[in-house]
C-alpha positions in Angstrom: 30.8 91.8 48.1 31.1 88.1 48.9 32.3 85.9 46.1 30.1 83.9 43.8 29.3 80.2 44.2 27.9 80.5 47.7 24.8 78.5 48.7 21.5 80.0 47.5 18.9 81.2 50.1 16.1 78.8 51.1 12.6 80.1 50.2 9.6 78.8 52.1 6.0 79.6 51.4 4.0 80.5 54.5 0.5 79.8 53.0 -0.7 83.3 53.9 0.7 85.2 50.9 4.1 85.7 52.4 7.4 83.8 52.1 10.3 83.3 54.5 13.9 83.6 53.1 16.6 81.9 55.1 20.3 82.5 54.3 23.3 81.5 56.3 26.4 83.7 55.6 29.8 82.1 55.6 31.9 85.2 54.9 32.3 88.7 56.3 31.3 91.7 54.1 28.3 93.4 52.5 25.7 90.8 51.3 23.1 91.9 48.7 19.9 90.0 48.5 17.9 90.5 45.3 14.2 89.2 45.1 12.2 88.8 41.9 8.8 87.4 41.2 8.1 86.0 37.7 11.5 87.5 36.8 10.3 90.9 37.8 12.3 92.6 40.6 10.4 93.1 43.9 9.9 96.7 44.8 12.3 97.8 47.7 15.0 95.3 46.9 17.9 94.7 46.8 18.5 94.3 50.6 22.0 95.2 51.7 23.2 93.3 54.9 26.6 93.9 56.5 28.0 90.6 58.1 30.8 90.4 60.6 32.0 87.7 63.0 32.6 87.8 66.8 33.6 84.8 68.8 33.1 82.6 65.8 29.5 83.9 65.5 28.3 86.2 62.7 27.0 89.8 63.4 24.8 91.4 60.8 23.3 94.9 60.5 20.7 96.0 58.0 17.8 98.3 57.5 16.9 101.7 55.9 18.0 103.7 59.0 21.6 102.8 58.2 21.5 104.5 54.8 19.0 107.4 54.6 15.9 109.0 56.1 13.9 112.2 56.7 14.6 114.4 59.8 11.9 114.4 62.4 10.8 110.8 61.6 11.5 107.7 63.6 14.1 105.6 61.7 15.1 102.0 62.4 17.6 99.3 61.5 18.3 95.8 62.8 21.4 94.2 64.3 21.5 90.4 64.5 24.1 88.4 66.5 24.3 84.7 67.2 23.6 84.3 70.9 23.2 87.2 73.3 23.4 90.9 72.1 24.4 92.2 75.6 27.9 93.0 74.4 26.7 95.3 71.5 27.4 99.0 71.7 25.4 101.2 69.3 25.7 105.0 69.0 24.4 107.6 66.6 26.3 110.9 66.1 25.3 113.8 63.8 24.3 117.5 63.6 21.8 117.0 66.5 21.7 115.0 69.7 20.1 111.7 68.9 18.7 109.3 71.4 19.0 105.6 70.6 16.3 103.1 71.6 17.1 99.4 71.5 14.5 96.7 71.6 15.4 93.0 71.7 12.5 91.3 69.8 14.1 87.9 70.3 17.4 86.6 71.5 20.2 88.0 69.4 18.0 90.3 67.3 17.9 94.0 68.1 15.6 96.6 66.6 17.3 100.0 66.9 15.3 103.2 66.6 16.5 106.9 66.5 15.0 110.2 65.5 17.3 112.7 63.7 16.1 116.3 64.3 18.1 117.9 61.6 19.3 117.3 58.1 22.8 116.2 57.5 25.1 113.1 57.7 24.8 110.9 60.8 27.5 108.3 61.8 26.1 105.1 63.2 28.7 103.1 65.2 28.0 99.4 65.9 30.6 97.7 68.1 30.8 94.1 69.3 33.0 93.7 72.4 34.5 97.1 71.8 35.4 96.6 68.2 33.6 98.1 65.1 31.8 95.5 63.0 32.6 95.6 59.3 31.2 98.7 57.7 30.9 100.6 61.0 30.6 103.5 61.3 27.8 103.6 58.8 26.8 106.9 57.1 23.1 107.8 57.0 22.1 110.7 54.8 19.2 112.6 56.4 17.2 115.0 54.3 14.2 117.2 55.0 13.5 120.8 55.9 15.8 120.7 58.9 15.1 122.0 62.4 12.8 124.9 63.2 13.9 126.6 66.4 12.3 129.0 68.9 14.4 130.5 71.7 14.2 133.1 74.5 16.4 134.4 77.2 15.5 135.3 80.8 18.0 137.8 82.2 16.5 138.5 85.6 18.6 136.0 87.6 21.8 137.4 86.0 21.3 141.1 86.7 23.4 142.6 89.4 22.4 146.1 90.5 25.4 148.5 91.1 23.6 151.7 92.0 23.1 155.2 90.7 19.9 157.1 89.9 18.3 157.7 86.5 21.6 156.8 84.9 22.5 157.7 81.3 24.6 154.9 79.6 26.2 157.3 77.1 29.9 157.3 77.5 29.8 154.6 80.2 32.3 151.7 80.1 32.7 148.9 82.7 35.6 146.5 83.3 35.5 143.6 85.7 38.5 142.1 87.4 37.8 138.4 88.4 39.4 136.5 91.3 41.8 135.0 88.7 43.0 138.6 87.9 41.6 138.4 84.4 39.9 141.6 83.1 36.9 141.5 80.9 34.4 144.1 79.7 30.9 144.1 81.2 27.6 144.6 79.5 25.6 147.3 81.4 21.9 148.1 81.4 19.6 150.6 82.9 17.0 149.0 85.2 13.4 150.1 85.1 13.9 152.1 88.4 16.8 154.0 86.7 19.6 152.2 88.5 22.8 150.9 86.8 23.2 147.1 86.6 25.4 144.4 85.1 23.2 142.8 82.4 24.6 139.3 82.7 26.6 138.5 85.8 27.6 134.8 85.7 30.5 134.2 88.1 32.2 130.8 87.8 34.9 131.3 90.5 34.5 132.2 94.2 36.1 135.4 95.4 35.9 139.2 95.0 34.9 140.7 91.6 35.9 144.3 91.2 33.9 146.4 88.7 35.4 149.7 87.5 32.8 152.0 85.8 33.8 155.2 84.0 31.7 157.7 82.2 33.3 160.1 79.7 36.6 159.2 81.3 35.5 160.1 84.8 35.0 157.6 87.6 31.3 156.7 88.2 30.2 157.4 91.8 30.8 154.4 94.0 33.3 152.8 91.7 35.1 150.4 92.0 32.2 148.2 93.1 33.2 145.1 95.1 31.1 142.0 94.6 31.8 139.1 97.0 30.9 135.8 95.5 30.6 132.7 97.7 29.0 129.3 97.3 25.5 130.7 97.2 26.3 133.3 94.6 28.4 131.0 92.3 26.7 130.2 89.0 25.9 126.4 89.0 23.7 124.9 86.3 23.8 121.6 88.3 21.7 123.1 91.0 18.9 124.1 88.6 15.9 121.8 88.8 13.3 121.4 86.1 10.0 119.5 86.5 7.0 119.0 84.4 6.5 118.2 80.7 10.1 117.4 79.9 9.6 114.1 78.1 6.0 114.2 76.8 3.8 117.0 75.6 0.6 117.7 73.7 0.4 119.5 70.4 -1.7 122.6 70.1 -1.7 123.1 73.9 0.5 124.9 76.4 2.7 122.5 78.3 4.1 123.6 81.6 7.6 123.2 83.1 8.8 124.7 86.4 12.4 125.8 86.5 13.8 126.3 90.0 17.0 128.3 90.3 17.1 128.3 94.1 20.7 128.1 95.2 22.0 128.2 91.6 23.6 131.7 92.1 23.7 134.4 89.5 23.1 133.5 85.8 20.9 133.9 82.8 18.4 131.3 81.7 18.6 130.4 78.0 15.8 128.3 76.6 15.4 126.9 73.1 13.2 124.2 71.5 13.4 122.8 68.0 11.7 120.2 65.8 10.0 119.7 62.5 7.7 122.7 63.3 8.5 125.9 65.2 7.0 125.8 68.7 5.8 128.8 70.8 7.8 129.6 73.9 7.1 131.8 77.0 8.8 132.1 80.3 7.8 134.2 83.3 8.4 134.3 87.1 6.0 131.8 88.7 5.1 134.0 91.6 7.0 137.2 92.4 6.2 137.0 96.1 6.2 133.4 97.2 8.1 131.6 94.4 10.5 134.3 93.2 13.2 131.7 92.3 10.9 129.6 90.2 10.1 130.3 86.5 7.1 128.9 84.6 8.3 127.8 81.2 5.6 127.0 78.7 5.9 125.5 75.2 3.2 124.9 72.5 4.2 122.7 69.6 1.9 123.1 66.6 2.2 119.4 65.5 3.0 116.0 67.1 6.5 114.7 66.8 9.9 114.6 68.4 11.2 117.9 69.7 14.5 118.8 71.4 14.4 121.1 74.5 17.5 122.9 75.7 17.6 124.6 79.1 20.8 126.4 80.0 21.9 128.4 83.0 24.9 130.6 82.8 25.7 129.2 79.3 25.8 125.6 80.7 23.2 122.9 80.2 21.3 122.0 83.3 21.2 118.3 84.4 19.3 116.2 81.8 19.4 118.9 79.1 18.9 118.7 76.2 15.6 116.8 76.6 14.0 114.7 73.9 10.3 115.5 74.1 7.7 113.2 72.5 4.8 115.4 71.6 1.5 113.6 71.0 -2.0 114.8 70.3 -3.9 115.3 67.1 -2.3 116.9 64.0 -3.5 120.5 63.5 -4.6 119.8 59.9 -2.9 123.0 58.8 -2.2 123.5 55.1 1.0 124.9 53.8 1.3 126.7 50.5 4.5 128.1 49.0 5.1 130.2 45.9 8.5 131.2 44.5 9.8 133.8 42.1 13.2 134.3 40.6 14.6 137.8 41.2 17.0 139.5 38.9 19.6 141.9 40.1 18.5 145.5 39.7 20.1 147.8 37.1 22.6 150.3 38.4 21.0 153.7 38.8 23.2 156.8 38.2 22.7 160.3 39.6 20.2 162.4 37.6 18.3 159.3 36.5 14.6 159.2 37.2 13.5 156.5 39.5 10.2 155.1 40.9 8.8 152.8 43.5 5.4 151.2 43.3 3.7 149.7 46.3 0.2 149.0 47.6 -1.3 150.4 50.8 -5.0 149.4 51.2 -7.1 151.9 53.0 -4.9 154.9 52.4 -5.5 158.1 50.4 -3.1 160.2 48.4 -3.6 163.0 51.0 -2.4 160.6 53.8 0.9 159.8 52.0 4.2 161.6 51.9 7.7 160.6 50.8 11.2 162.1 50.9 14.6 161.2 49.4 17.7 161.8 51.6 21.1 161.9 49.9 24.3 160.6 51.5 25.2 164.3 52.3 22.0 164.8 54.2 20.0 166.8 51.7 16.3 165.9 51.6 13.9 166.4 48.6 10.2 165.7 48.5 9.2 162.9 46.2 6.2 163.0 43.8 3.4 160.5 44.7 0.8 159.4 42.2 -2.4 157.7 43.1 -2.8 154.6 41.0 -5.7 152.1 40.7 -6.1 149.1 43.1 -4.6 150.9 46.2 -1.2 151.4 44.4 1.0 154.4 44.9 3.7 155.5 42.4 6.6 157.3 44.2 9.0 159.2 41.8 12.3 160.8 42.6 15.6 161.7 41.0 18.7 161.1 43.1 21.6 163.5 42.7 24.4 161.8 44.6 26.2 158.4 44.4 26.0 156.2 47.5 23.4 155.0 49.8 20.3 157.2 49.5 17.3 156.8 51.8 13.7 156.9 50.8 11.2 157.4 53.6 7.5 156.7 53.1 4.9 157.9 55.6 1.2 157.5 56.1 -0.4 160.2 58.2 3.1 161.3 59.4 4.1 157.8 60.5 6.7 155.6 58.7 5.1 152.6 57.0 6.5 149.1 57.7 10.0 148.8 56.4 10.5 152.6 56.0 13.0 154.2 55.7 14.4 152.2 52.7 17.9 152.0 51.5 18.4 152.9 47.8 21.8 152.4 46.2 22.9 154.8 43.5 26.0 154.4 41.3 26.8 150.9 42.5 25.3 147.4 42.7 23.5 146.7 46.0 25.5 144.6 48.5 22.8 141.9 48.5 21.7 139.3 51.0 18.6 138.0 52.7 19.1 140.5 55.5 18.5 143.4 53.0 14.9 142.3 52.3 12.1 144.3 54.0 8.4 143.3 54.1 5.3 144.7 55.8 1.8 145.9 55.3 -1.7 145.2 56.7 -1.7 141.7 55.3 1.4 140.8 57.3 -0.3 142.1 60.5 -3.9 140.9 60.2 -6.3 139.3 57.7 -9.9 138.6 56.9 -11.6 135.5 55.4 -12.6 135.5 51.8 -11.0 138.8 50.8 -7.6 139.8 49.3 -5.0 140.5 52.0 -1.9 142.3 50.8 1.6 143.2 51.9 4.7 144.5 50.2 8.2 143.1 49.9 11.1 145.5 49.2 13.6 143.3 47.4 15.8 145.8 45.4 18.8 145.8 47.8 19.0 142.0 48.1 20.5 141.3 44.7 19.6 138.3 42.5 18.1 135.1 43.9 15.0 133.1 44.7 12.2 134.7 46.7 9.7 132.3 48.4 6.6 133.1 50.3 5.0 130.4 52.5 1.6 130.7 54.3 0.5 127.9 56.6 -2.8 127.8 58.5 -6.2 126.3 58.8 -7.0 126.5 55.1 -5.0 126.7 51.8 -3.9 130.2 50.9 -4.3 131.4 47.3 -1.0 133.4 47.0 -0.2 135.8 44.2 3.1 137.6 43.7 3.1 140.7 41.5 6.5 142.2 40.5 6.2 146.0 40.0 9.7 146.0 38.5 10.6 148.9 40.7 12.1 147.0 43.7 8.8 146.1 45.3 6.8 142.9 45.0 3.2 142.9 46.1 1.9 139.7 47.8 -1.8 139.0 48.0 -3.5 136.0 49.5 -7.0 134.7 50.1 -7.9 132.2 52.7 -11.3 130.5 53.5 -11.1 129.8 57.2 -10.3 132.1 60.2 -7.6 131.4 62.7 -3.8 131.8 63.1 -1.6 131.7 60.0 2.1 131.8 59.8 3.8 133.8 57.0 7.3 133.0 56.0 9.4 135.0 53.6 12.7 133.6 52.4 15.4 134.8 50.1 17.8 132.1 48.8 16.3 129.7 51.3 17.1 132.0 54.3 14.5 133.8 56.4 14.5 137.5 56.0 14.3 139.8 59.0 11.0 139.4 61.1 10.2 136.2 59.2 8.3 134.1 60.1 5.4 136.2 61.5 2.0 135.2 62.8 -1.2 136.7 61.4 -4.6 136.4 63.0 -7.2 136.0 60.2 -10.7 137.3 61.3 -13.9 135.5 60.5 -16.2 137.1 58.0 -18.4 139.5 60.0 -20.7 142.0 58.2 -21.7 143.5 61.6 -18.1 144.7 62.3 -18.2 146.7 59.1 -21.1 148.8 60.4 -19.4 149.8 63.6 -18.1 153.4 63.6 -15.6 155.4 65.7 -16.1 159.0 66.8 -13.7 161.5 68.4 -10.5 159.5 67.9 -7.6 162.0 67.4 -4.5 160.6 65.7 -2.2 163.4 66.9 -2.1 166.4 69.3 -2.4 164.2 72.5 -0.2 164.5 75.6 1.5 162.0 77.8 -0.1 161.2 81.1 -3.4 162.6 79.9 -6.3 160.2 79.1 -7.0 159.5 75.4 -10.8 159.0 74.9 -13.1 158.2 72.0 -16.5 156.6 71.4 -17.6 153.5 69.4 -21.2 153.3 68.0 -22.7 149.9 67.2 -25.2 151.5 64.7 -27.9 149.0 65.3 -25.9 145.7 65.3 -25.5 143.4 68.3 -22.2 142.0 69.5 -19.2 142.2 71.8 -16.6 144.9 71.6 -13.0 144.1 72.7 -9.8 146.1 72.4 -6.2 146.7 73.6 -3.4 149.2 72.9 0.1 148.5 71.7 2.6 151.1 73.1 5.6 152.6 71.2 7.9 150.3 73.1 6.0 147.2 72.0 4.2 146.3 75.2 0.4 145.7 75.4 -1.8 147.9 77.5 -5.5 147.6 78.5 -8.2 149.6 76.8 -11.0 150.5 79.2 -14.4 150.1 77.5 -17.6 151.3 79.2 -21.2 151.3 77.9 -22.6 154.8 78.1 -25.8 154.3 76.1 -27.7 151.5 74.4 -25.3 151.3 71.4 -22.6 153.8 72.4 -19.4 152.8 74.2 -16.7 155.0 75.7 -13.1 153.9 75.2 -10.1 155.2 77.3 -6.4 154.6 77.9 -3.6 156.5 79.6 -0.5 157.0 77.5 2.8 157.0 79.5 5.4 157.5 76.7 5.9 159.6 73.6 5.5 157.9 70.3 3.0 156.0 68.1 0.3 153.9 69.9 -1.9 151.5 68.0 -5.5 150.9 69.2 -6.9 147.5 68.3 -10.7 147.1 68.2 -12.6 143.9 67.5 -16.3 143.4 67.2 -17.4 139.8 67.4 -13.7 138.8 67.1 -13.3 140.7 63.8 -11.4 143.9 63.4 -13.6 146.9 62.7 -12.6 148.9 59.6 -9.3 150.8 60.0 -8.2 148.8 63.1 -5.5 149.1 64.5 -5.7 152.9 64.6 -2.4 154.8 64.9 -2.3 157.6 67.5 0.7 159.9 67.9 1.2 160.8 71.5 3.3 163.8 72.4 5.7 165.3 69.9 7.6 163.1 67.6 10.5 165.5 66.7 12.9 162.7 65.8 13.0 161.2 62.3 14.9 157.9 61.7 15.2 158.8 58.0 18.0 161.2 59.0 19.9 158.5 61.0 22.8 156.6 59.3 25.2 153.9 60.5 28.6 153.4 59.0 32.0 152.0 59.9 34.1 148.8 59.7 32.3 147.3 62.7 29.3 146.9 60.5 31.1 144.7 58.0 33.8 142.5 59.7 35.3 141.8 63.0 37.9 139.8 65.0 37.3 137.7 68.1 38.6 139.6 71.1 39.1 142.9 69.3 36.7 145.9 69.6 34.6 146.5 66.5 33.6 150.2 66.0 31.0 152.0 64.0 29.4 155.5 64.0 25.7 156.3 64.1 25.1 159.8 62.8 22.0 161.6 64.1 22.6 165.0 62.4 19.2 166.8 61.9 17.3 163.7 63.2 16.2 165.4 66.4 16.4 163.9 70.0 15.2 160.4 70.6 16.0 156.9 71.9 18.9 155.2 70.0 19.1 151.5 70.3 21.8 149.0 69.1 21.2 145.3 69.4 23.9 142.8 68.4 22.8 139.2 67.7 25.1 136.3 67.2 27.0 133.3 68.6 28.2 135.2 71.7 27.2 138.0 74.0 29.0 141.2 73.5 29.6 144.2 75.7 28.2 147.2 73.8 29.6 150.7 74.7 28.7 154.1 73.4 30.4 157.5 73.4 29.1 160.8 72.1 30.7 162.2 68.9 30.3 165.5 67.0 28.1 163.9 64.3 26.3 161.4 66.6 27.3 158.4 68.7 30.2 155.9 68.3 29.5 152.3 69.4 32.0 149.5 70.2 31.4 145.8 70.8 33.8 142.9 71.3 32.7 139.4 70.1 34.1 136.4 71.9 33.2 133.7 69.2 33.5 133.6 65.4 30.5 133.5 63.1 27.7 135.7 61.6 26.5 138.6 63.7 23.7 141.0 62.9 23.7 144.6 64.2 20.3 146.2 64.5 20.2 150.0 64.8 16.9 151.5 65.8 15.9 155.1 66.3 12.6 155.7 68.2 11.9 152.0 67.8 12.2 152.3 64.0 15.0 150.5 62.1 17.3 152.8 60.3 18.0 152.3 56.6 20.2 149.3 55.9 19.6 147.7 59.3 20.2 144.9 60.2 23.9 144.9 59.1 25.6 141.5 58.6 29.1 141.2 60.2 31.4 138.3 59.6 33.6 137.7 62.7 36.7 135.5 62.3 39.0 134.0 64.9 38.7 131.2 67.4 36.3 130.6 70.3 33.3 128.6 71.3 29.9 130.0 70.5 26.7 129.6 72.5 24.2 126.9 71.7 21.5 129.6 71.4 21.6 132.8 69.5 22.7 135.5 71.9 21.4 139.1 72.0 23.1 142.1 73.5 21.7 145.6 73.4 22.3 149.2 74.5 19.8 152.1 74.5 20.8 155.8 74.9 18.8 159.0 75.0 20.3 161.3 72.3 20.6 165.0 72.2 19.7 167.1 69.1 22.6 167.5 66.7 22.8 170.4 64.2 25.3 171.1 61.4 28.2 173.2 62.7 27.5 172.4 66.3 30.0 170.8 68.7 29.7 167.8 71.0 27.5 168.8 73.9 29.0 168.6 77.4 27.0 166.0 79.4 27.2 165.8 83.1 26.5 162.6 85.0 25.8 163.0 88.7 24.0 161.1 91.4 21.8 163.4 93.5 21.2 160.6 96.0 24.9 160.9 97.0 24.7 164.6 97.9 24.9 165.2 101.7 23.2 168.3 103.2 23.4 169.2 106.9 23.3 172.2 109.2 20.9 174.0 111.6 19.7 176.4 108.9 17.9 173.5 107.2 15.1 173.5 109.8 14.7 177.0 111.2 16.0 180.6 110.8 15.8 183.9 112.6 14.2 187.0 111.1 16.8 189.4 109.8 19.7 187.2 110.7 21.6 184.9 108.2 21.0 181.2 108.3 23.6 178.7 107.0 24.0 175.0 106.1 26.6 172.9 104.3 26.5 170.8 101.1 29.1 168.0 100.3 29.3 166.7 96.7 32.2 164.2 97.3 30.6 161.1 95.9 28.0 162.7 93.7 29.9 162.8 90.4 29.5 165.7 88.0 26.5 168.1 87.7 25.0 171.5 88.1 24.2 172.6 91.6 21.0 174.6 91.9 19.8 176.2 95.2 16.6 178.2 95.5 14.5 179.4 98.4 10.8 180.6 98.2 9.4 182.9 100.9 5.8 182.7 102.2 4.7 185.4 99.7 5.7 183.1 96.8 8.8 185.1 95.7 12.5 184.2 96.0 14.3 185.4 99.0 16.4 188.5 98.3 19.7 187.2 99.7 20.8 183.6 98.9 24.5 182.8 98.2 26.8 179.7 98.3 30.5 179.6 98.6 33.0 176.8 98.0 35.0 176.0 101.1 37.4 173.2 100.1 37.3 170.3 97.7 33.7 169.4 97.2 32.3 171.2 100.2 30.0 174.3 99.9 28.4 176.6 102.5 25.1 178.2 101.7 23.7 181.3 103.5 20.3 183.0 103.3 18.5 185.9 104.9 14.9 185.5 105.9 13.0 188.8 105.8 9.5 187.4 106.4 8.1 185.2 109.1 6.7 181.8 108.2 7.6 178.7 106.2 10.1 179.0 103.5 10.7 176.3 100.9 14.3 175.4 100.1 15.0 173.5 96.9 18.4 171.9 96.3 19.1 170.0 93.0 22.1 168.2 91.6 21.6 168.1 87.8 17.9 167.6 87.2 17.1 165.7 90.4 16.3 166.8 93.9 18.8 165.8 96.6 17.5 163.7 99.5 15.0 165.7 101.6 14.5 168.5 99.0 12.4 170.6 99.2 13.1 171.4 102.8 10.7 173.5 104.9 12.6 176.2 106.8 10.6 178.1 109.5 11.7 181.7 110.0 10.7 183.2 113.3 
């Protein structure tokens, strides 16, 4: 602070209610200017001004943006220098990229503006002729809710198809040798057409890449695969071009950007956008026929403000990224309401102690409900369910074993949201926001003016603060009811229809699946009168039409609908009027599992919608699946992390493992006696979350939080790597099944006996299995009378060559079927004419 005894500032009245204060500094340092009126301090003072000298002239910096601010808002400060300000260099560094805008209002006076997008400490450097002025770098403390980010990944440009047919990824491992002779593990995936592919091929050096694929220790047919990478295949983010709404956008509307990857080679597109509010993001191929190398990126920010858009290709920013997007338009007027509740750690439950869970399920009956308790050893007991008032159900059980027990709750044979549930016995739960589960009808849809409810399972999270936020067109009246059994019931009432966002946090961290969007329907009495007839919730088959009718019962309106498949995609529901008030509805299921039929009348859900329908047989039960092992707790960069997923008594189904974290990982799976062992190798330190799903239902305890230590650079976006395998049924006492992996398309069949034969004389042809892998060879021949021929044999000649002979005893066309594994070889069935 300058010493006392300096000249006082000169104050001059401007005759318009304001005053001008002039002060000429004579020393370097921080000057503090205090203003008072009638001996009362003026609000907003004292002013702090940093003064330095350059070339005998003083340089001063002052303003609130040098000290503090709120993220997402435009902050400013001033820099004054006697004479020209051309030689001033000003930068702002902090948790986010921050663009500096300088405006010279008059010679020697700069107004500097910047927008911090995240909370934290920002360093503001002010240099005159390359030297920091006194006090520089300044430290500005930025507060606020921080950034809200949306992100997505487009893998299509980075997929490289290797080959195969209807491949099974179980036991399959791939290693790639680069032109630099380094060896790294590859992430594999099964393409929609059944072929094997590298999930993310992003070559950074020209040359030959050799991919060695093995399955159960055996060479995969065609391995090693040689990939020649030249200039046109090399990953190059600099060749990606983006045009459109990169600098300005409009709130509440979709803004379009075209991303052209022509000539950029192989790579994965990574897109993220962040700001004071979480925007919506979509990306799809612009035109699969005429513009296959162009992608249409769309973003929809909910509110005006400054947003940061990142576009990466092959993990590198494209030219110009990240982009600072100034979003204009009118504010949405949405209202946010938050309620909090302190959660106490649950008491430790011991074996033999009676336990209960209380939750609310509107629209259900006691006959629809069932619950079971599975012990760590795999023993299952049926739980007692009591029907309580106000749509509540009291589930009672008595665990007999210490460890992680599992409670599964089903409605009409289908797991409710969040089930199966982890239930710790004999020890304190591990705790953490990732152990919170929430779900229910109120977290999927809502209605105006009525109580919408959902449940939060909080028992395994430990002690902390639970917060529920609902933001939308009207204020939500939120009520939290603690059942003191591990469940908290959330009810909310809103007065306007539209889209609402529900956020659930524990200790200020979002829990899995939060935030989620809920469409609140307008009040519609007519929708309550519409009825459904002939809808079967089970006993339906794949590839056979599912039909039912909808009766309007005298009301007028428009009926709309769609179907959600077990894999999460949306299918059309065909609606046809068959009478004045009667409509027929139909869809064609193409996969086993639970479908949900959504029906709206005048934009409001009809009672009971969405309706669950079980297609095919659901023999698999996620409640019997468990995941365990060190790879679910901790890991080391560059070292394989392992864990076991046991599927004993769970039936056969689709097992999926998705690893999310700072880096992509190569996930591999091998079959074990109890289930399936998974390995993954992280390349960057940080927090990873391992999600384990069985038949698209999360198993108890999933996701698992893994802390990975070591060194390495993480990605700017949250990476996701997954592997899905079709399991076989596991029974106690059984051994690991022998699985053969063959490629029928690589079987070669030739010989004169494939086209014609002579009556009463043997016909022959040859089969070569050299490149077809492992499998079961099946040969069958049907005579014109529909029965197998009497004499059909095959004999191994040498190596993988076989000779097949047959004897035709009837004139006419014979059908010859040749299969390798479960698939026909090329050309099968053959038509052999016997004369």
